[in-house]
N, C-alpha and C positions, 0 to 999 in steps of 0.2 A: 512703568509699564502697569497698565491696568489689569484687574482681575480676569476680564473677558480673553485679553490677549494671552495671559499666561496659561490659561486653560486650554486654550486653542493650540498653543505650542506643546502643551502636554500630550494632547490628544494626537497631534501630528507625530510627535516622537513615539508614542505607543505604537501607533499604525506602522510606522518604519520599523520597529523593532520587531512586530509580528511578522512582517513581510519579510524581513532578514532571516527569521527562524524557519519560515517557510521555505524560503530558497535554499537554505543550508541543508535542511532535512530532506528536501525533495530531490537533491542531487545524490544524496547517500543511499535513497531507496534502491536505485537501480543497481547497487553493487552489493546487495545482501544476497546471500545465498541460503536457499530454505532446504532443509534436509528432508523433513516429512510434512506432508499435507494430508489432513483428514477431510474427506468429502462424504457428507451424509446426504441421505434422501436421494440416492441415484435409483435408478429403476433396477429391479431384480436381474433382468435380461442384458444389462449392461456388460460389455466386455472391455478387456484392457485397451483395445485399439480405439474404442470410443473415448475413453478418457484421454489417451495419448493424443489423438487428433484434435481435441479440445485444448488441452493444456499445453502442447508445444508451442503455442504462441507466446508463452511466458518464459520459455527457455528449456534447456536439454533436461529430458526425462530419463533416469537410469532404470528404475523399477517402478512397476505398477503391480500392487497386491490388491485384490478385492476380497475382502473378508466378509462372509455372510453368517447370519445366526443359524 
């Protein structure tokens, strides 16, 4: 085997491994449960129902707490 072919095989193998990792981790992402999310930079007049309407697309929301200074 020449050096060019060996290098090509290594590149193919490395790309294959990267794709396998992406596939494996992307499948587990949807099974994660997030307990708390901090959202900064929202307007002062935002209300809980505004946030609920937006974030409900990502899953069940139990509590929304808006803390102001």
